[in-house]
Biopython code that builds the backbone (N, CA, C, O; Angstrom):
import numpy as np
from Bio.PDB.StructureBuilder import StructureBuilder

atoms = [
    (1, "MET", "N", (23.910, -13.613, 4.849)),
    (1, "MET", "CA", (22.971, -13.126, 5.382)),
    (1, "MET", "C", (22.002, -11.930, 4.864)),
    (1, "MET", "O", (22.405, -10.774, 4.732)),
    (2, "LEU", "N", (20.696, -12.345, 4.590)),
    (2, "LEU", "CA", (19.837, -11.514, 3.959)),
    (2, "LEU", "C", (19.609, -9.969, 4.549)),
    (2, "LEU", "O", (19.537, -9.844, 5.772)),
    (3, "ASN", "N", (19.517, -9.013, 3.856)),
    (3, "ASN", "CA", (19.178, -7.696, 4.435)),
    (3, "ASN", "C", (17.722, -7.889, 4.893)),
    (3, "ASN", "O", (17.016, -8.543, 4.126)),
    (4, "LYS", "N", (17.124, -7.392, 6.094)),
    (4, "LYS", "CA", (15.946, -7.345, 6.371)),
    (4, "LYS", "C", (15.056, -6.619, 5.898)),
    (4, "LYS", "O", (13.862, -6.870, 6.057)),
    (5, "ILE", "N", (15.557, -5.468, 5.153)),
    (5, "ILE", "CA", (14.616, -4.451, 4.269)),
    (5, "ILE", "C", (14.392, -5.316, 3.009)),
    (5, "ILE", "O", (13.247, -5.434, 2.571)),
    (6, "VAL", "N", (15.513, -5.969, 2.365)),
    (6, "VAL", "CA", (15.343, -6.528, 1.082)),
    (6, "VAL", "C", (14.295, -7.663, 1.301)),
    (6, "VAL", "O", (13.466, -7.835, 0.407)),
    (7, "LEU", "N", (14.257, -8.488, 2.463)),
    (7, "LEU", "CA", (13.670, -9.487, 2.674)),
    (7, "LEU", "C", (12.130, -9.124, 2.851)),
    (7, "LEU", "O", (11.146, -9.745, 2.448)),
    (8, "THR", "N", (12.208, -7.973, 3.551)),
    (8, "THR", "CA", (10.625, -7.472, 3.575)),
    (8, "THR", "C", (9.979, -7.083, 2.229)),
    (8, "THR", "O", (8.804, -7.350, 1.974)),
    (9, "MET", "N", (10.754, -6.479, 1.435)),
    (9, "MET", "CA", (10.538, -6.038, 0.208)),
    (9, "MET", "C", (9.922, -7.045, -0.765)),
    (9, "MET", "O", (8.848, -6.954, -1.360)),
    (10, "ALA", "N", (10.845, -8.040, -0.801)),
    (10, "ALA", "CA", (10.621, -9.297, -1.490)),
    (10, "ALA", "C", (9.389, -10.108, -1.002)),
    (10, "ALA", "O", (8.619, -10.681, -1.772)),
    (11, "SER", "N", (9.277, -10.101, 0.364)),
    (11, "SER", "CA", (8.072, -11.065, 0.823)),
    (11, "SER", "C", (6.822, -10.084, 0.419)),
    (11, "SER", "O", (5.759, -10.643, 0.150)),
    (12, "LEU", "N", (6.880, -8.791, 0.367)),
    (12, "LEU", "CA", (5.640, -8.123, -0.080)),
    (12, "LEU", "C", (5.234, -8.565, -1.667)),
    (12, "LEU", "O", (4.102, -8.801, -2.090)),
    (13, "ARG", "N", (6.453, -8.600, -2.373)),
    (13, "ARG", "CA", (6.024, -8.789, -3.763)),
    (13, "ARG", "C", (5.752, -10.175, -3.824)),
    (13, "ARG", "O", (4.898, -10.378, -4.687)),
    (14, "LEU", "N", (6.124, -11.216, -3.263)),
    (14, "LEU", "CA", (5.658, -12.477, -3.115)),
    (14, "LEU", "C", (4.290, -12.773, -2.809)),
    (14, "LEU", "O", (3.601, -13.638, -3.350)),
    (15, "MET", "N", (3.976, -12.041, -1.961)),
    (15, "MET", "CA", (2.678, -11.832, -1.450)),
    (15, "MET", "C", (1.585, -11.235, -2.299)),
    (15, "MET", "O", (0.424, -11.636, -2.231)),
    (16, "SER", "N", (1.931, -10.394, -2.995)),
    (16, "SER", "CA", (1.242, -9.808, -4.352)),
    (16, "SER", "C", (1.114, -10.745, -5.298)),
    (16, "SER", "O", (0.024, -10.886, -5.851)),
    (17, "GLY", "N", (2.111, -11.468, -5.609)),
    (17, "GLY", "CA", (2.054, -12.265, -6.663)),
    (17, "GLY", "C", (1.306, -13.286, -6.375)),
    (17, "GLY", "O", (0.670, -13.767, -7.313)),
    (18, "SER", "N", (1.171, -13.884, -5.058)),
    (18, "SER", "CA", (0.345, -15.038, -4.518)),
    (18, "SER", "C", (-1.126, -14.548, -4.695)),
    (18, "SER", "O", (-1.935, -15.412, -5.033)),
    (19, "ILE", "N", (-1.554, -13.338, -4.521)),
    (19, "ILE", "CA", (-2.707, -12.962, -4.505)),
    (19, "ILE", "C", (-3.168, -12.777, -5.990)),
    (19, "ILE", "O", (-4.343, -13.003, -6.277)),
    (20, "GLU", "N", (-2.347, -12.406, -6.860)),
    (20, "GLU", "CA", (-2.926, -12.357, -8.072)),
    (20, "GLU", "C", (-3.043, -13.766, -8.862)),
    (20, "GLU", "O", (-3.725, -13.981, -9.864)),
    (21, "ILE", "N", (-2.299, -14.577, -8.239)),
    (21, "ILE", "CA", (-2.381, -16.095, -8.786)),
    (21, "ILE", "C", (-3.781, -16.637, -8.385)),
    (21, "ILE", "O", (-4.514, -17.259, -9.155)),
    (22, "CYS", "N", (-4.110, -16.291, -6.914)),
    (22, "CYS", "CA", (-5.405, -16.793, -6.473)),
    (22, "CYS", "C", (-6.495, -16.082, -7.091)),
    (22, "CYS", "O", (-7.574, -16.608, -7.366)),
    (23, "ALA", "N", (-6.214, -14.945, -7.293)),
    (23, "ALA", "CA", (-7.349, -14.279, -8.243)),
    (23, "ALA", "C", (-7.801, -14.691, -9.477)),
    (23, "ALA", "O", (-8.943, -14.584, -9.924)),
    (24, "ALA", "N", (-6.704, -15.229, -10.061)),
    (24, "ALA", "CA", (-6.643, -15.808, -11.534)),
    (24, "ALA", "C", (-7.473, -17.137, -11.261)),
    (24, "ALA", "O", (-8.460, -17.359, -11.963)),
    (25, "LEU", "N", (-7.113, -17.996, -10.294)),
    (25, "LEU", "CA", (-7.755, -19.316, -10.215)),
    (25, "LEU", "C", (-9.336, -19.107, -9.864)),
    (25, "LEU", "O", (-10.231, -19.845, -10.276)),
    (26, "LEU", "N", (-9.528, -17.868, -8.955)),
    (26, "LEU", "CA", (-10.926, -17.730, -8.673)),
    (26, "LEU", "C", (-11.853, -17.282, -9.957)),
    (26, "LEU", "O", (-13.013, -17.681, -10.067)),
    (27, "MET", "N", (-11.296, -16.511, -10.809)),
    (27, "MET", "CA", (-11.856, -16.473, -11.954)),
    (27, "MET", "C", (-12.128, -17.465, -12.746)),
    (27, "MET", "O", (-13.257, -17.507, -13.234)),
    (28, "LEU", "N", (-11.193, -18.466, -13.052)),
    (28, "LEU", "CA", (-11.250, -19.665, -13.511)),
    (28, "LEU", "C", (-12.412, -20.376, -12.817)),
    (28, "LEU", "O", (-13.322, -20.776, -13.543)),
    (29, "ARG", "N", (-12.484, -20.566, -11.602)),
    (29, "ARG", "CA", (-13.387, -21.155, -10.733)),
    (29, "ARG", "C", (-14.733, -20.899, -11.021)),
    (29, "ARG", "O", (-15.518, -21.797, -11.327)),
    (30, "PHE", "N", (-15.105, -19.461, -10.921)),
    (30, "PHE", "CA", (-16.154, -18.813, -10.871)),
    (30, "PHE", "C", (-16.843, -19.124, -12.631)),
    (30, "PHE", "O", (-18.003, -19.433, -12.907)),
    (31, "ASN", "N", (-15.781, -18.930, -13.509)),
    (31, "ASN", "CA", (-16.439, -19.092, -14.747)),
    (31, "ASN", "C", (-17.637, -18.043, -15.313)),
    (31, "ASN", "O", (-18.418, -18.406, -16.192)),
    (32, "GLN", "N", (-17.671, -17.155, -14.910)),
    (32, "GLN", "CA", (-18.721, -15.991, -14.939)),
    (32, "GLN", "C", (-17.963, -14.811, -15.236)),
    (32, "GLN", "O", (-17.016, -14.531, -14.501)),
    (33, "ILE", "N", (-18.264, -14.047, -16.261)),
    (33, "ILE", "CA", (-17.716, -12.657, -16.491)),
    (33, "ILE", "C", (-18.097, -11.675, -15.459)),
    (33, "ILE", "O", (-17.158, -10.973, -15.084)),
    (34, "ASP", "N", (-19.112, -11.472, -14.965)),
    (34, "ASP", "CA", (-19.479, -10.760, -13.882)),
    (34, "ASP", "C", (-18.512, -10.618, -12.808)),
    (34, "ASP", "O", (-17.817, -9.678, -12.423)),
    (35, "ARG", "N", (-18.708, -12.150, -12.332)),
    (35, "ARG", "CA", (-17.615, -12.200, -11.040)),
    (35, "ARG", "C", (-16.354, -11.999, -11.183)),
    (35, "ARG", "O", (-15.705, -11.449, -10.293)),
    (36, "ALA", "N", (-15.715, -12.479, -12.516)),
    (36, "ALA", "CA", (-14.326, -12.427, -12.894)),
    (36, "ALA", "C", (-14.145, -10.897, -12.831)),
    (36, "ALA", "O", (-13.073, -10.544, -12.341)),
    (37, "LEU", "N", (-15.008, -9.888, -13.242)),
    (37, "LEU", "CA", (-14.734, -8.642, -13.095)),
    (37, "LEU", "C", (-14.655, -8.124, -11.726)),
    (37, "LEU", "O", (-13.794, -7.298, -11.425)),
    (38, "VAL", "N", (-15.510, -8.567, -10.880)),
    (38, "VAL", "CA", (-15.497, -7.956, -9.399)),
    (38, "VAL", "C", (-14.272, -8.508, -8.895)),
    (38, "VAL", "O", (-13.685, -7.766, -8.108)),
    (39, "VAL", "N", (-13.695, -9.687, -9.155)),
    (39, "VAL", "CA", (-12.363, -10.202, -8.725)),
    (39, "VAL", "C", (-11.220, -9.406, -9.061)),
    (39, "VAL", "O", (-10.387, -8.981, -8.260)),
    (40, "ASN", "N", (-11.241, -9.217, -10.424)),
    (40, "ASN", "CA", (-10.356, -8.135, -11.264)),
    (40, "ASN", "C", (-10.255, -6.770, -10.664)),
    (40, "ASN", "O", (-9.205, -6.148, -10.496)),
    (41, "SER", "N", (-11.571, -6.335, -10.330)),
    (41, "SER", "CA", (-11.535, -4.761, -9.800)),
    (41, "SER", "C", (-10.964, -4.858, -8.326)),
    (41, "SER", "O", (-10.287, -3.910, -7.926)),
    (42, "SER", "N", (-11.185, -5.918, -7.507)),
    (42, "SER", "CA", (-10.547, -5.964, -6.170)),
    (42, "SER", "C", (-8.959, -5.898, -6.439)),
    (42, "SER", "O", (-8.297, -5.362, -5.549)),
    (43, "LEU", "N", (-8.364, -6.325, -7.428)),
    (43, "LEU", "CA", (-7.011, -6.465, -7.703)),
    (43, "LEU", "C", (-6.557, -5.041, -7.846)),
    (43, "LEU", "O", (-5.387, -4.728, -7.623)),
    (44, "ALA", "N", (-7.500, -4.148, -8.226)),
    (44, "ALA", "CA", (-6.769, -2.680, -8.545)),
    (44, "ALA", "C", (-6.708, -2.250, -7.579)),
    (44, "ALA", "O", (-6.054, -1.209, -7.635)),
    (45, "LEU", "N", (-7.222, -2.584, -6.123)),
    (45, "LEU", "CA", (-6.647, -2.006, -4.835)),
    (45, "LEU", "C", (-5.425, -2.420, -4.437)),
    (45, "LEU", "O", (-4.557, -1.671, -3.989)),
    (46, "VAL", "N", (-5.314, -3.761, -4.607)),
    (46, "VAL", "CA", (-4.009, -4.365, -4.065)),
    (46, "VAL", "C", (-2.925, -3.766, -4.562)),
    (46, "VAL", "O", (-2.111, -3.205, -3.828)),
    (47, "GLY", "N", (-2.795, -3.829, -5.962)),
    (47, "GLY", "CA", (-1.554, -3.259, -6.734)),
    (47, "GLY", "C", (-1.066, -2.325, -5.923)),
    (47, "GLY", "O", (-0.195, -2.622, -5.105)),
    (48, "PRO", "N", (-1.609, -0.924, -6.044)),
    (48, "PRO", "CA", (-1.195, 0.219, -5.624)),
    (48, "PRO", "C", (-0.664, 0.146, -4.200)),
    (48, "PRO", "O", (0.366, 0.689, -3.803)),
    (49, "LEU", "N", (-1.630, -0.710, -3.377)),
    (49, "LEU", "CA", (-0.890, -0.768, -1.920)),
    (49, "LEU", "C", (0.179, -1.435, -1.734)),
    (49, "LEU", "O", (1.001, -0.984, -0.936)),
    (50, "ILE", "N", (0.405, -2.512, -2.333)),
    (50, "ILE", "CA", (1.634, -3.259, -2.396)),
    (50, "ILE", "C", (2.819, -2.334, -2.887)),
    (50, "ILE", "O", (3.887, -2.191, -2.292)),
    (51, "LEU", "N", (2.457, -1.743, -4.052)),
    (51, "LEU", "CA", (3.461, -0.532, -4.333)),
    (51, "LEU", "C", (3.915, 0.649, -3.465)),
    (51, "LEU", "O", (5.066, 1.077, -3.372)),
    (52, "ILE", "N", (2.975, 1.036, -2.934)),
    (52, "ILE", "CA", (3.405, 1.914, -1.711)),
    (52, "ILE", "C", (3.951, 1.509, -0.583)),
    (52, "ILE", "O", (4.694, 2.304, -0.008)),
    (53, "ALA", "N", (3.733, 0.273, -0.037)),
    (53, "ALA", "CA", (4.122, -0.515, 1.188)),
    (53, "ALA", "C", (5.773, -1.051, 0.578)),
    (53, "ALA", "O", (6.738, -1.008, 1.341)),
    (54, "THR", "N", (5.879, -1.421, -0.517)),
    (54, "THR", "CA", (7.407, -1.913, -0.807)),
    (54, "THR", "C", (8.181, -0.465, -0.957)),
    (54, "THR", "O", (9.307, -0.304, -0.487)),
    (55, "THR", "N", (7.634, 0.331, -1.493)),
    (55, "THR", "CA", (8.410, 1.720, -1.906)),
    (55, "THR", "C", (8.798, 2.392, -0.217)),
    (55, "THR", "O", (9.876, 2.875, 0.131)),
    (56, "THR", "N", (7.762, 2.255, 0.477)),
    (56, "THR", "CA", (7.845, 2.944, 1.793)),
    (56, "THR", "C", (9.125, 2.211, 2.599)),
    (56, "THR", "O", (10.040, 2.803, 3.173)),
    (57, "VAL", "N", (8.935, 0.759, 2.484)),
    (57, "VAL", "CA", (10.055, -0.087, 3.238)),
    (57, "VAL", "C", (11.417, 0.209, 2.278)),
    (57, "VAL", "O", (12.412, 0.098, 2.994)),
    (58, "GLY", "N", (11.687, 0.464, 1.237)),
    (58, "GLY", "CA", (12.642, 0.608, 0.601)),
    (58, "GLY", "C", (13.303, 1.997, 0.963)),
    (58, "GLY", "O", (14.504, 2.091, 1.219)),
    (59, "LEU", "N", (12.375, 3.139, 0.965)),
    (59, "LEU", "CA", (12.776, 4.377, 1.350)),
    (59, "LEU", "C", (13.415, 4.637, 2.819)),
    (59, "LEU", "O", (14.321, 5.421, 3.100)),
    (60, "VAL", "N", (12.616, 3.666, 3.781)),
    (60, "VAL", "CA", (13.041, 3.886, 5.082)),
    (60, "VAL", "C", (14.319, 3.068, 5.039)),
    (60, "VAL", "O", (15.285, 3.619, 5.568)),
    (61, "GLY", "N", (14.471, 2.171, 4.650)),
    (61, "GLY", "CA", (15.906, 1.471, 4.496)),
    (61, "GLY", "C", (17.235, 2.343, 3.929)),
    (61, "GLY", "O", (18.394, 2.228, 4.328)),
    (62, "ILE", "N", (16.749, 3.209, 2.928)),
    (62, "ILE", "CA", (17.907, 4.229, 2.482)),
    (62, "ILE", "C", (17.709, 5.539, 2.903)),
    (62, "ILE", "O", (18.308, 6.442, 2.318)),
    (63, "SER", "N", (16.922, 5.792, 3.876)),
    (63, "SER", "CA", (16.735, 7.112, 4.211)),
    (63, "SER", "C", (17.982, 7.616, 5.022)),
    (63, "SER", "O", (18.085, 8.841, 5.094)),
    (64, "ASP", "N", (18.794, 6.980, 5.547)),
    (64, "ASP", "CA", (19.934, 7.492, 6.269)),
    (64, "ASP", "C", (21.147, 7.940, 5.121)),
    (64, "ASP", "O", (22.049, 8.765, 5.265)),
    (65, "LYS", "N", (20.861, 7.186, 4.082)),
    (65, "LYS", "CA", (21.885, 7.704, 2.838)),
    (65, "LYS", "C", (21.388, 8.772, 1.930)),
    (65, "LYS", "O", (22.088, 9.076, 0.964)),
    (66, "LEU", "N", (20.133, 9.440, 2.156)),
    (66, "LEU", "CA", (19.520, 10.082, 1.310)),
    (66, "LEU", "C", (19.597, 11.563, 1.808)),
    (66, "LEU", "O", (19.328, 11.739, 2.996)),
    (67, "SER", "N", (19.928, 12.644, 1.051)),
    (67, "SER", "CA", (19.800, 13.812, 1.678)),
    (67, "SER", "C", (18.367, 14.235, 1.504)),
    (67, "SER", "O", (17.631, 13.687, 0.684)),
    (68, "PRO", "N", (17.989, 15.202, 2.273)),
    (68, "PRO", "CA", (16.682, 15.601, 2.136)),
    (68, "PRO", "C", (16.275, 16.057, 0.939)),
    (68, "PRO", "O", (15.126, 15.687, 0.702)),
    (69, "SER", "N", (16.742, 16.694, 0.110)),
    (69, "SER", "CA", (16.284, 16.939, -1.284)),
    (69, "SER", "C", (16.081, 15.873, -2.316)),
    (69, "SER", "O", (15.200, 15.832, -3.175)),
    (70, "LYS", "N", (17.103, 14.965, -2.072)),
    (70, "LYS", "CA", (16.982, 13.535, -3.018)),
    (70, "LYS", "C", (15.559, 12.857, -2.248)),
    (70, "LYS", "O", (14.758, 12.247, -2.956)),
    (71, "PHE", "N", (15.377, 12.966, -1.171)),
    (71, "PHE", "CA", (14.370, 12.182, -0.508)),
    (71, "PHE", "C", (12.977, 12.929, -1.037)),
    (71, "PHE", "O", (11.980, 12.265, -1.319)),
    (72, "LEU", "N", (13.008, 14.078, -1.118)),
    (72, "LEU", "CA", (11.735, 14.778, -1.766)),
    (72, "LEU", "C", (11.645, 14.645, -3.084)),
    (72, "LEU", "O", (10.517, 14.738, -3.568)),
    (73, "TRP", "N", (12.808, 14.395, -3.988)),
    (73, "TRP", "CA", (12.686, 14.036, -5.264)),
    (73, "TRP", "C", (11.948, 12.564, -5.337)),
    (73, "TRP", "O", (10.987, 12.301, -6.059)),
    (74, "VAL", "N", (12.581, 11.704, -4.470)),
    (74, "VAL", "CA", (12.004, 10.335, -4.629)),
    (74, "VAL", "C", (10.260, 10.306, -4.624)),
    (74, "VAL", "O", (9.427, 9.860, -5.412)),
    (75, "GLY", "N", (10.182, 11.036, -3.288)),
    (75, "GLY", "CA", (8.599, 11.086, -2.835)),
    (75, "GLY", "C", (7.857, 11.551, -4.054)),
    (75, "GLY", "O", (6.811, 11.001, -4.398)),
    (76, "ALA", "N", (8.434, 12.654, -4.775)),
    (76, "ALA", "CA", (7.732, 13.366, -5.692)),
    (76, "ALA", "C", (7.447, 12.253, -7.023)),
    (76, "ALA", "O", (6.362, 12.181, -7.600)),
    (77, "GLY", "N", (8.455, 11.557, -7.309)),
    (77, "GLY", "CA", (8.386, 10.399, -8.180)),
    (77, "GLY", "C", (7.344, 9.416, -7.862)),
    (77, "GLY", "O", (6.517, 9.081, -8.710)),
    (78, "VAL", "N", (7.355, 8.882, -6.520)),
    (78, "VAL", "CA", (6.105, 7.934, -6.100)),
    (78, "VAL", "C", (4.735, 8.862, -6.265)),
    (78, "VAL", "O", (3.715, 8.280, -6.635)),
    (79, "ILE", "N", (4.696, 9.925, -6.069)),
    (79, "ILE", "CA", (3.311, 10.553, -5.964)),
    (79, "ILE", "C", (3.029, 10.655, -7.522)),
    (79, "ILE", "O", (1.896, 10.337, -7.884)),
    (80, "CYS", "N", (3.922, 11.058, -8.461)),
    (80, "CYS", "CA", (3.567, 10.819, -9.809)),
    (80, "CYS", "C", (3.232, 9.507, -10.314)),
    (80, "CYS", "O", (2.300, 9.450, -11.116)),
    (81, "LEU", "N", (3.806, 8.479, -9.998)),
    (81, "LEU", "CA", (3.523, 7.102, -10.185)),
    (81, "LEU", "C", (2.058, 6.996, -9.833)),
    (81, "LEU", "O", (1.286, 6.683, -10.739)),
    (82, "MET", "N", (1.567, 7.232, -8.566)),
    (82, "MET", "CA", (0.532, 6.921, -8.018)),
    (82, "MET", "C", (-0.712, 7.554, -8.848)),
    (82, "MET", "O", (-1.734, 6.944, -9.162)),
    (83, "ILE", "N", (-0.438, 8.767, -9.105)),
    (83, "ILE", "CA", (-1.273, 9.473, -10.035)),
    (83, "ILE", "C", (-1.415, 9.026, -11.140)),
    (83, "ILE", "O", (-2.560, 9.068, -11.589)),
    (84, "GLY", "N", (-0.378, 8.461, -11.956)),
    (84, "GLY", "CA", (-0.594, 7.802, -13.315)),
    (84, "GLY", "C", (-1.253, 6.581, -13.068)),
    (84, "GLY", "O", (-1.973, 6.205, -13.992)),
    (85, "ILE", "N", (-1.203, 5.867, -12.076)),
    (85, "ILE", "CA", (-1.795, 4.441, -11.943)),
    (85, "ILE", "C", (-3.109, 4.805, -11.804)),
    (85, "ILE", "O", (-3.916, 4.426, -12.652)),
    (86, "LEU", "N", (-3.535, 5.626, -10.668)),
    (86, "LEU", "CA", (-4.985, 5.415, -10.204)),
    (86, "LEU", "C", (-5.739, 6.525, -11.178)),
    (86, "LEU", "O", (-6.907, 6.281, -11.479)),
    (87, "LYS", "N", (-5.190, 7.597, -11.624)),
    (87, "LYS", "CA", (-5.958, 8.521, -12.529)),
    (87, "LYS", "C", (-6.821, 7.799, -13.989)),
    (87, "LYS", "O", (-6.241, 6.994, -14.717)),
    (88, "LYS", "N", (-7.668, 8.061, -14.135)),
    (88, "LYS", "CA", (-8.567, 7.345, -15.294)),
    (88, "LYS", "C", (-8.565, 8.183, -16.358)),
    (88, "LYS", "O", (-9.177, 7.881, -17.383)),
]
sb = StructureBuilder()
sb.init_structure("model")
sb.init_model(0)
sb.init_chain("A")
sb.init_seg("    ")
for serial, (resi, resn, name, xyz) in enumerate(atoms, 1):
    if name == "N":
        sb.init_residue(resn, " ", resi, " ")
    sb.init_atom(name, np.array(xyz, "f"), 0.0, 1.0, " ", f" {name:<3s}", serial, name[0])
structure = sb.get_structure()
């Protein structure tokens, strides 16, 4: 029996991978640099959203096992990841 939390996290990652593959196929189909850049730029939004969603689901799944201080440390780590990913 699969854990529902793990199944949800894996499903989000599979969806993310499918979006990436579809984007690559669109780039090949368009065969134009400007359109490929637009498709690639749209992926910049999808990646962090999937990261946040997957992390949130995982944290909800283990929230009963974490002390409040550890939960804050994990949250701080996620915030640092997001700053590192999104900051230019």
